[in-house]
Rosetta silent file (secondary structure, phi, psi, omega in degrees, C-alpha in Angstrom):
SEQUENCE: XXXXXXXXXXXXXXXXXXXXXXXXXXXXXXXXXXXXXXXXXXXXXXXXXXXXXXXXXXXXXXXXXXXXXXXXXXXXXXXXXXXXXXXXXXXXXXXXXXXXXXXXXXXXXXXXXXXXXXXXXXXXXXXXXXXXXXXXXXXXXXXXXXXXXXXXXXXXXXXXXXXXXXXXXXXXXXXXXXXXXXXXXXXXXXXXXXXXXXXXXXXXXXXXX
SCORE:     score description
SCORE:     0.000 S_00000001
   1 L     0.000    2.766 -177.837   47.460  -27.667   -2.173 S_00000001
   2 L   -80.588  -17.921  179.600   47.057  -24.227   -3.660 S_00000001
   3 L   -79.784   72.558 -174.335   48.282  -22.519   -0.458 S_00000001
   4 L   -76.914  149.611 -177.466   51.884  -22.718   -1.504 S_00000001
   5 L   -80.186  141.106  176.342   54.727  -21.593    0.748 S_00000001
   6 L  -129.220  158.080  179.134   56.719  -18.472   -0.226 S_00000001
   7 L   -57.943  139.391 -174.511   59.871  -16.901    1.269 S_00000001
   8 L   -63.775  -30.379 -173.972   59.126  -14.881    4.405 S_00000001
   9 L   -88.467    9.394 -178.844   61.027  -11.815    3.219 S_00000001
  10 L   -86.347  141.942  178.173   59.037  -11.523   -0.009 S_00000001
  11 L   -67.525  164.260  178.425   56.551   -8.709   -0.476 S_00000001
  12 H   -59.355  -43.750 -177.221   52.835   -9.555   -0.653 S_00000001
  13 H   -65.249  -46.038 -179.988   52.659   -8.691   -4.324 S_00000001
  14 H   -64.381  -38.307 -179.692   55.753  -10.788   -5.184 S_00000001
  15 H   -65.120  -39.955  178.880   54.429  -13.656   -3.125 S_00000001
  16 H   -65.200  -42.387  178.381   51.103  -13.557   -4.972 S_00000001
  17 H   -63.038  -42.744  179.993   52.928  -13.498   -8.337 S_00000001
  18 H   -58.060  -46.664  176.888   55.147  -16.427   -7.293 S_00000001
  19 H   -61.226  -43.564  178.705   52.130  -18.522   -6.369 S_00000001
  20 H   -57.521  -43.067 -178.717   50.422  -17.595   -9.645 S_00000001
  21 H   -64.330  -45.150 -179.018   53.526  -18.699  -11.588 S_00000001
  22 H   -63.662  -44.921  178.256   53.701  -22.059   -9.781 S_00000001
  23 H   -71.384  -27.854  174.905   50.034  -22.772  -10.301 S_00000001
  24 H   -64.846  -44.085  175.138   50.269  -21.595  -13.875 S_00000001
  25 H   -58.484  -43.206  177.977   52.969  -24.173  -14.521 S_00000001
  26 H   -58.191  -46.598  178.459   50.741  -26.821  -12.957 S_00000001
  27 H   -62.983  -40.973  178.912   47.862  -25.839  -15.203 S_00000001
  28 H   -63.927  -40.936 -179.673   50.004  -25.797  -18.302 S_00000001
  29 H   -66.129  -41.138  177.730   51.454  -29.204  -17.555 S_00000001
  30 H   -61.179  -29.399 -175.875   47.961  -30.647  -17.000 S_00000001
  31 H   -87.652  -43.206 -173.022   46.967  -29.294  -20.386 S_00000001
  32 H  -132.289   -1.004  179.786   50.019  -30.037  -22.577 S_00000001
  33 L    90.439  159.240 -176.942   52.691  -31.728  -20.438 S_00000001
  34 L   -62.934  -50.499 -172.489   56.030  -30.593  -18.996 S_00000001
  35 L   -64.992  -32.906 -178.451   58.129  -30.932  -22.129 S_00000001
  36 L   -84.015  -13.859 -175.752   55.697  -28.975  -24.351 S_00000001
  37 L   -79.649  137.163  179.923   55.196  -26.159  -21.766 S_00000001
  38 L  -115.499  165.269  173.556   57.269  -23.047  -22.353 S_00000001
  39 H   -59.211  -36.651  177.378   58.133  -20.043  -20.169 S_00000001
  40 H   -62.112  -40.625  177.229   55.844  -18.031  -22.421 S_00000001
  41 H   -61.764  -42.794 -179.767   52.990  -20.420  -21.661 S_00000001
  42 H   -65.048  -44.847  178.572   53.641  -20.081  -17.928 S_00000001
  43 H   -61.786  -38.986  179.320   53.776  -16.285  -18.130 S_00000001
  44 H   -67.569  -45.807 -179.699   50.599  -16.122  -20.080 S_00000001
  45 H   -67.244  -33.051 -177.544   48.682  -18.473  -17.756 S_00000001
  46 H   -87.619   -2.478  178.740   50.101  -16.688  -14.686 S_00000001
  47 L    58.837   44.397  173.818   49.186  -13.184  -16.083 S_00000001
  48 L  -135.329  171.634  175.264   52.792  -11.990  -15.675 S_00000001
  49 L   -86.043  164.336  175.926   55.634  -11.203  -18.049 S_00000001
  50 H   -61.395  -34.304  177.916   58.421  -13.592  -18.929 S_00000001
  51 H   -59.051  -39.122  178.972   60.752  -11.172  -17.117 S_00000001
  52 H   -68.685  -41.444  176.391   58.785  -11.682  -13.935 S_00000001
  53 H   -55.420  -48.462 -178.619   58.933  -15.463  -14.298 S_00000001
  54 H   -70.907  -17.312  175.369   62.697  -15.307  -14.636 S_00000001
  55 H   -72.964  -21.614 -179.549   62.926  -12.957  -11.667 S_00000001
  56 H  -103.896  -30.476 -170.414   61.522  -15.788   -9.497 S_00000001
  57 L  -137.975  136.132  179.221   62.815  -18.897  -11.238 S_00000001
  58 L   -60.785  -41.639 -177.746   65.973  -19.721  -13.191 S_00000001
  59 L  -163.324 -174.943 -179.200   64.075  -21.834  -15.665 S_00000001
  60 H   -62.352  -36.923  179.808   61.131  -24.179  -16.113 S_00000001
  61 H   -64.457  -45.804  178.077   62.857  -26.971  -14.186 S_00000001
  62 H   -56.683  -41.711  178.200   63.462  -24.750  -11.202 S_00000001
  63 H   -60.904  -46.045 -179.121   59.817  -23.788  -11.231 S_00000001
  64 H   -64.524  -43.476 -177.320   58.677  -27.436  -11.297 S_00000001
  65 H   -63.407  -37.367  177.735   61.070  -28.486   -8.509 S_00000001
  66 H   -69.052  -43.897  176.202   59.708  -25.696   -6.272 S_00000001
  67 H   -52.854  -51.945 -176.894   56.108  -26.619   -7.114 S_00000001
  68 H   -63.210  -42.615  179.726   56.750  -30.231   -6.255 S_00000001
  69 H   -61.254  -49.641 -177.446   58.649  -29.419   -3.093 S_00000001
  70 H   -65.693  -38.767 -177.820   55.885  -27.123   -1.762 S_00000001
  71 H   -68.703  -37.658  178.853   53.072  -29.496   -2.704 S_00000001
  72 H   -68.159  -42.775  177.984   54.902  -32.405   -0.967 S_00000001
  73 H   -59.567  -40.664 -176.985   55.629  -30.363    2.129 S_00000001
  74 H   -67.604  -43.749 -177.774   51.950  -29.422    2.399 S_00000001
  75 H   -64.470  -45.446  179.998   50.797  -33.059    2.003 S_00000001
  76 H   -62.822  -41.020  179.761   53.285  -34.385    4.573 S_00000001
  77 H   -66.512  -38.474  178.595   52.348  -31.684    7.079 S_00000001
  78 H   -63.713  -40.041  179.448   48.655  -32.503    6.610 S_00000001
  79 H   -65.993  -43.235  178.027   49.272  -36.214    7.180 S_00000001
  80 H   -62.622  -41.201  179.942   51.310  -35.473   10.328 S_00000001
  81 H   -64.758  -41.188  179.011   48.613  -33.155   11.619 S_00000001
  82 H   -64.509  -35.920  178.334   45.952  -35.782   10.965 S_00000001
  83 H   -68.578  -41.250  179.278   47.971  -38.390   12.798 S_00000001
  84 H   -63.410  -42.592  176.096   48.479  -36.066   15.757 S_00000001
  85 H   -63.894  -43.312 -179.614   44.751  -35.302   15.948 S_00000001
  86 H   -64.276  -42.950  178.579   43.811  -38.956   15.643 S_00000001
  87 H   -63.178  -42.486 -179.753   46.258  -39.972   18.370 S_00000001
  88 H   -66.392  -29.555  178.422   45.033  -37.189   20.667 S_00000001
  89 L   -82.454   -5.254  178.035   41.466  -38.290   20.115 S_00000001
  90 L    70.205   30.521 -178.432   42.368  -41.848   21.057 S_00000001
  91 L   -67.283  147.655  174.894   41.131  -43.310   17.757 S_00000001
  92 L   -58.994  154.193 -171.146   41.676  -47.069   17.158 S_00000001
  93 H   -62.067  -33.849  178.268   44.854  -47.775   15.186 S_00000001
  94 H   -64.270  -36.316  178.929   42.978  -48.678   12.036 S_00000001
  95 H   -71.939  -31.919  174.656   41.164  -45.318   12.139 S_00000001
  96 H   -61.913  -43.565  178.460   44.544  -43.571   12.616 S_00000001
  97 H   -63.490  -43.281  178.802   45.735  -45.151    9.395 S_00000001
  98 H   -61.301  -37.843  178.869   42.552  -44.136    7.644 S_00000001
  99 H   -64.997  -32.169  177.508   42.983  -40.540    8.805 S_00000001
 100 H   -67.139  -46.149 -179.849   46.418  -40.481    7.196 S_00000001
 101 H   -61.104  -46.090 -177.313   45.032  -41.752    3.874 S_00000001
 102 H   -62.208  -39.155  179.113   42.149  -39.280    3.967 S_00000001
 103 H   -63.856  -39.953 -178.789   44.470  -36.324    4.594 S_00000001
 104 H   -67.920  -50.162 -175.428   46.633  -37.387    1.607 S_00000001
 105 H   -69.843  -34.528 -176.451   43.784  -37.976   -0.898 S_00000001
 106 H   -64.797  -37.758  179.914   41.851  -34.876    0.103 S_00000001
 107 H   -74.348  -36.706  176.722   44.778  -32.574   -0.653 S_00000001
 108 H   -64.091  -42.339 -179.427   45.470  -34.292   -3.981 S_00000001
 109 H   -66.512  -28.463 -177.035   41.772  -34.028   -4.953 S_00000001
 110 H   -64.411  -25.356 -179.579   41.679  -30.361   -3.982 S_00000001
 111 L  -143.018   85.199 -176.790   43.943  -29.321   -6.874 S_00000001
 112 H   -54.350  -33.771 -178.877   43.944  -31.724   -9.798 S_00000001
 113 H   -68.700  -40.254  177.204   46.579  -29.788  -11.718 S_00000001
 114 H   -71.186  -34.625  175.571   49.069  -29.894   -8.877 S_00000001
 115 H   -61.905  -40.455  177.333   48.283  -33.561   -8.310 S_00000001
 116 H   -65.415  -41.267  178.239   49.070  -34.212  -11.989 S_00000001
 117 H   -64.759  -41.862 -175.706   52.338  -32.346  -11.682 S_00000001
 118 H   -71.606  -34.871 -175.605   53.365  -34.168   -8.505 S_00000001
 119 H   -93.858  -34.774 -170.999   52.439  -37.678   -9.656 S_00000001
 120 L  -108.031  -61.827 -170.576   52.944  -37.601  -13.412 S_00000001
 121 H   -66.900  -27.828 -178.492   55.000  -34.730  -14.759 S_00000001
 122 H   -61.617  -26.534 -176.744   57.792  -34.822  -12.179 S_00000001
 123 H   -76.181  -13.237 -178.482   58.802  -38.173  -13.685 S_00000001
 124 H  -107.417    9.145 -169.272   59.384  -36.512  -17.091 S_00000001
 125 L  -103.483   15.229  174.873   61.428  -33.589  -15.893 S_00000001
 126 L    95.213  176.874 -172.590   64.971  -34.999  -15.867 S_00000001
 127 H   -60.851  -42.614  179.443   67.435  -36.248  -13.292 S_00000001
 128 H   -60.071  -39.954  179.307   67.115  -33.398  -10.697 S_00000001
 129 H   -67.677  -39.181  177.861   63.343  -33.937  -10.551 S_00000001
 130 H   -66.183  -38.053  176.351   63.799  -37.716  -10.182 S_00000001
 131 H   -63.630  -42.406  177.889   66.357  -37.147   -7.449 S_00000001
 132 H   -65.962  -42.043 -179.850   63.918  -34.854   -5.628 S_00000001
 133 H   -57.895  -43.334  179.241   61.084  -37.348   -6.117 S_00000001
 134 H   -59.452  -39.765  178.885   63.264  -40.070   -4.468 S_00000001
 135 H   -68.392  -35.818  176.041   63.840  -37.777   -1.469 S_00000001
 136 H   -66.315  -44.125  175.101   60.145  -37.102   -1.200 S_00000001
 137 H   -58.452  -41.743  177.781   59.303  -40.785   -1.334 S_00000001
 138 H   -59.808  -36.845  178.623   61.882  -41.353    1.407 S_00000001
 139 H   -68.109  -39.830  177.042   60.114  -38.721    3.521 S_00000001
 140 H   -65.297  -38.931  178.057   56.804  -40.494    3.074 S_00000001
 141 H   -62.554  -47.982 -178.188   58.506  -43.776    4.057 S_00000001
 142 H   -60.415  -41.947  178.659   60.049  -42.213    7.130 S_00000001
 143 H   -61.461  -47.015 -179.889   56.715  -40.777    8.191 S_00000001
 144 H   -67.971  -32.238  176.731   54.928  -44.070    7.813 S_00000001
 145 H   -65.345  -39.113  176.960   57.739  -45.849    9.638 S_00000001
 146 H   -62.660  -45.276  178.418   57.276  -43.421   12.529 S_00000001
 147 H   -61.097  -45.457 -179.621   53.537  -44.007   12.540 S_00000001
 148 H   -61.039  -42.732 -179.777   54.061  -47.777   12.428 S_00000001
 149 H   -66.565  -37.319  178.413   56.515  -47.724   15.298 S_00000001
 150 H   -67.176  -44.356  179.479   54.188  -45.598   17.414 S_00000001
 151 H   -63.728  -39.727  178.590   51.254  -47.891   16.733 S_00000001
 152 H   -65.372  -32.729  177.559   53.288  -51.009   17.502 S_00000001
 153 H   -71.974  -35.114 -179.198   54.299  -49.459   20.804 S_00000001
 154 H   -81.813  -31.503 -173.897   50.762  -48.523   21.678 S_00000001
 155 L  -133.183   62.734 -174.720   49.078  -51.710   20.445 S_00000001
 156 L   -60.982  -24.877  179.170   51.686  -54.512   20.599 S_00000001
 157 L   -79.431  -15.900 -176.827   49.106  -57.244   20.563 S_00000001
 158 L  -115.650  -28.068 -176.101   47.547  -55.946   17.333 S_00000001
 159 E  -118.857  133.299 -176.424   50.290  -54.162   15.411 S_00000001
 160 L  -101.183  152.334  171.299   53.610  -55.738   14.418 S_00000001
 161 L   -65.735  143.486  176.020   56.915  -53.987   13.809 S_00000001
 162 L  -129.960  149.328  179.355   57.747  -53.694   10.115 S_00000001
 163 L   -87.725  165.958 -174.543   61.043  -52.943    8.448 S_00000001
 164 H   -60.920  -33.796 -178.830   61.702  -50.077    6.092 S_00000001
 165 H   -65.640  -35.545  176.599   61.750  -52.233    2.935 S_00000001
 166 H   -71.077  -38.756  175.585   58.146  -53.305    3.543 S_00000001
 167 H   -62.760  -44.734  176.106   57.091  -49.767    4.168 S_00000001
 168 H   -57.324  -42.812  177.782   58.784  -48.672    0.977 S_00000001
 169 H   -61.541  -40.222 -178.852   56.937  -51.367   -0.963 S_00000001
 170 H   -69.850  -42.575  178.223   53.623  -50.226    0.486 S_00000001
 171 H   -62.401  -40.501  174.193   54.296  -46.588   -0.297 S_00000001
 172 H   -60.313  -41.030  177.710   55.199  -47.549   -3.867 S_00000001
 173 H   -64.698  -44.981  179.580   51.989  -49.464   -4.219 S_00000001
 174 H   -65.223  -36.811  176.045   49.874  -46.653   -2.870 S_00000001
 175 H   -58.706  -42.897  179.802   51.619  -44.205   -5.196 S_00000001
 176 H   -68.615  -35.205  177.240   50.680  -46.411   -8.165 S_00000001
 177 H   -60.214  -46.448  177.954   47.103  -46.672   -6.954 S_00000001
 178 H   -68.665  -40.361 -178.741   46.821  -42.846   -6.859 S_00000001
 179 H   -64.059  -39.123 -179.013   48.756  -42.413  -10.131 S_00000001
 180 H   -61.130  -40.923  177.501   46.394  -44.722  -11.962 S_00000001
 181 H   -63.871  -48.752 -178.575   43.407  -42.654  -10.776 S_00000001
 182 H   -61.658  -45.457 -179.814   45.120  -39.371  -11.784 S_00000001
 183 H   -60.812  -28.582  178.854   46.115  -40.735  -15.201 S_00000001
 184 L   -84.866    2.841 -179.605   42.470  -41.584  -15.880 S_00000001
 185 L    72.396   29.587 -176.586   41.496  -38.010  -15.123 S_00000001
 186 L  -116.155   38.205 -175.172   39.678  -39.016  -11.975 S_00000001
 187 H   -57.985  -40.395 -177.523   41.519  -36.894   -9.385 S_00000001
 188 H   -69.462   -9.381  178.533   38.324  -35.691   -7.747 S_00000001
 189 H  -102.948   14.692  179.565   37.358  -39.330   -7.173 S_00000001
 190 H   -56.606  -33.554 -177.941   40.537  -40.206   -5.246 S_00000001
 191 H   -56.636  -26.741  179.795   38.478  -40.556   -2.074 S_00000001
 192 H   -64.166  -17.727 -178.492   36.996  -43.707   -3.613 S_00000001
 193 H   -95.873    4.674 -174.679   40.370  -45.388   -3.100 S_00000001
 194 H   -61.992  -45.152 -177.420   40.500  -44.528    0.633 S_00000001
 195 H   -63.092  -43.396 -178.481   39.228  -47.992    1.743 S_00000001
 196 H   -66.753  -44.825  179.450   41.684  -49.891   -0.487 S_00000001
 197 H   -61.190  -40.756  178.514   44.645  -47.722    0.550 S_00000001
 198 H   -64.682  -41.330  179.555   43.737  -48.087    4.199 S_00000001
 199 H   -62.210  -37.870  177.355   43.423  -51.859    3.841 S_00000001
 200 H   -60.537  -42.948 -179.126   46.928  -52.045    2.382 S_00000001
 201 H   -72.795  -37.407  178.760   48.318  -50.333    5.476 S_00000001
 202 H   -62.145  -43.887 -179.125   46.165  -52.396    7.856 S_00000001
 203 H   -72.316  -26.900  175.476   47.432  -55.631    6.335 S_00000001
 204 H   -66.811  -41.601 -171.142   50.993  -54.339    6.396 S_00000001
 205 H   -99.317  -25.864 -173.782   50.919  -53.545   10.135 S_00000001
 206 E   -70.571  140.186  178.368   48.306  -55.890   11.583 S_00000001
 207 L   -71.809  141.333  176.654   49.476  -59.017   13.385 S_00000001
 208 L   -81.052  137.498  177.336   48.429  -62.312   11.853 S_00000001
 209 L   -75.514    0.000    0.000   46.236  -64.504   14.062 S_00000001
């Protein structure tokens, strides 16, 4: 998750500084929390001046919103890519679901500070952050709805159609599963929850005998 997206028209040096600032915020929040983190903390951790931080971001909230947006974009893209590869390989539907979970947990585990920011600190950052979080959750739901519809079309005898409310409930449950692991400081062990998370999705979509 460290390969954050930057504007195309930005110079290489500015792009590098912008990424450092975003990752510095993530590191500061993991250490002391969003509310206690200051622009001075971010500048010091990112090895830039406060002036440079403000040249890229209006304030701390703007910085967090961009960090969360980029991290979420990267996770969603990885899950889509994993699904595309699994479908192209002709994997069984249960394995396709597992590939989605693996793509998700691997990216979270790759950068614990960003995972902490995305799962924990965004909830303490005020209404704009909560509004953005809701949009991101909706994007996860839409992605899973698309996967579910595709699997139901390919495997109608094994996979049942599900409505959006059920998918939202499953996404919320999976988020809490990952959040609990992150809150315990066990981000690098997120892969241990792969089987449980996959089973949640299998039971959601699988037809009852």
